[in-house]
Steps between C-alpha positions, in 0.01 A plus 500: 500500500331805648583678821361795693739728683490825692724802487484792741165365620358507148352174376621404156290298258615146419785489253395378159830330417644403163294181498178693537605739225571215258173327591299816438677565172438145377134513601443811289719385210338156476139614548443568126643159412262335747204684346616402150534136602140494622346691209709375205326286239623143463706375207735794449808282488801487731722745312230768477412454867866522601561809286188669632585401856847653478357824358228520765741442789760740359253782443352455848851505649574823318189669637577385854852642464351850521367428848814318612721806448233758583673590829199407710612495861315178598742332256815713500486558875492132584678309226801715415597692191764240409250215487248705303744622235669164457161329461391771255812454287480119503131488412540763227754279326283193544185660358700636204615147417141374527371766262782441252429127493122500479455585127754234402320236707159550335610338173742252656331180368592605144871531578582130472272417207539815289766749622426735208133519592598559863724790400229646278247477782731687740572767237125542445442556870771766516385681186120479515333838578274331755805420713651851477425603859656180632813550289528861620466387862765231455744734323460770765546240773835403350598869491390536863707199605806623311478844661459340841801270458720786384363771731834595654664529154239718333594854391207664679396560859327262735196729499472476120541122519231475768255710296562288190467181704158602629376627163613189312346272762166681470500476118591130517216433745245676276627337180498161670142551614395591145675190367326275753159647421534492118675167428504313830255215463488422871468868592173518311327348803341772719660363819856523370424825320381653826807375689732652238323833535528483878874423496569763233313767694688399816834527317429839344350630825823402676697698244268798544535476877878514479522794262201709610312386811807450721639850422156649570496328839852625571376859466326447835828413679779735391851493648780752497877473503628566854873438458756413233852417616803357321643200684792417271584437134167458317322436832217714635271515801148617414225569753131570429227632725128443445261790472237279661509158664837320521564176313426172678756243389694197618876520547671397175224608263542747214299767321480636148602865505418785263618859533319788329201728520260224392513118522405446133844392386674174415817624664490301822742272679479241778692580820514308826420694814795504744318621812302287743119481486322769695718787376308797364746570223646233275865486399692336216857404414541564126781419259532700179435269206443733204119527511299705750761414762751716314292808577449439873765760583295768325195448724426769755305499828137573426493332160179302451523120502259209458522157664341171394534227757597325706596196294718196549531193723867544594412546866570355844174305487692216332729478805220451752636164621872563457745544789776646286479729198775546240471792260715529186486840330675643197519879456160665537360151561563605859187721488226246588736318737568826684125544543465148643792546739358828623159340553662214691691745719185702573320180597778389734568187292758288687578258218846482344546701179792475259540763227739446210515824302692506169616794290763569239689780682517632856330828397189303403452351848208715616346569743757372749371714788157336477656152505714589802195632683311178433795302633448667838129407507503148353699180530651589161819378342611696193748399229589762238622360167686700233587370154746789441633579849770757580837385632406572861169311489460266798160358407413214264636512145329339201168447325176372649573147385568163658869573560412809706176391663570141606754596770267776627182292515605140559497523880138612519332302223244331724143395434375787718660765273327693222686689228410825324676594175460836331704665227581485128433169320866381480543549874173320579588207272850463647368522856231242426765262365705548817200425722414190298861386545446535875194275477245774568147411390341742248205522739726691739617755242310822419628703203441835336692622197550863411475429128289265287628317196 
């Protein structure tokens, strides 16, 4: 489903949607298979055709993965970072399985009649010099997958992991292309050969764009730090001002932020903007988490910064037909929700809003003054939830789970209500379970997680 909306008089292009993203991905990933099916000689045998088909689809999927996560705003600004990363992770695992299976399927007819000959055939494929580039690509793919699955447990920084991820992916793409051109029988046809070259160039150009072209473009739009203020334990308010044109964004979107003299660095982090659209400077609510966020307190007004964005589909556009909006936030998951509430207040939105804001301790409940101000401008009900409350706490006690949320939300769980969830993965999962228990349709739930597994 596509829809066209307006914000502050600005016409927005139709939303692509997750369905459109999947359809586009499949069209590109299956195009080589379609060409192979038309150009393949007859009589190859079912097992060879199946093995070749799996390899063709898997390699095409891998090349399209570069574009999928290339942070192109027509995709990331309309689909949502959650949907993109989850699809990327799922398809990466699927294509790895396809590539692992395909050499074993080629010789499958021998397995029943002569298992020894089948084993010898597989060993020959894995040891023959002609297949070396394919074996290298497969081995590096397994390393890439292992590093991705264990990213949060690795003994090196996210920036080092990201650099290795990109480098390994590029080597795998090149080795896979060499394998297809040297031993791929179906890839010998000029049509499929040309399509492989096109997809490989597109993939590597996407990588080049992310590491070189995008930073070069950012040189034309520098920002500077305007304010750094501590809000509480490990909580900071950061404001940036543009040295040129301000950023045009939708309430709830985020940007990738770099700080330093030049934008040619892998040290960047995504932060949701907390101000309403139309503001000249952009502001962020940041929690220290041990990476760049741990150094926010050392920033000084005037420091150079670089912004890539806006990205994300966690916006009020999804609530266009709703009469009531419920927003569940955990910690700094309040950031995009604060932006949406401020935009609604500026627009004179008269709908009913309900904010459920969860933290561990009272000191982490920031920024309370901004929430109180919004309560005077909106029909806004606010419930503050603490998992470790002090003795004198009069608000809600507990976790963002069914036990806590059902009493708070049951009275307003109508078909005209839409729900926004933003926070760490455990909070989002528990809140989703509570909404499902209330009978809320997934079509009325919009989520954004502040971490990706």
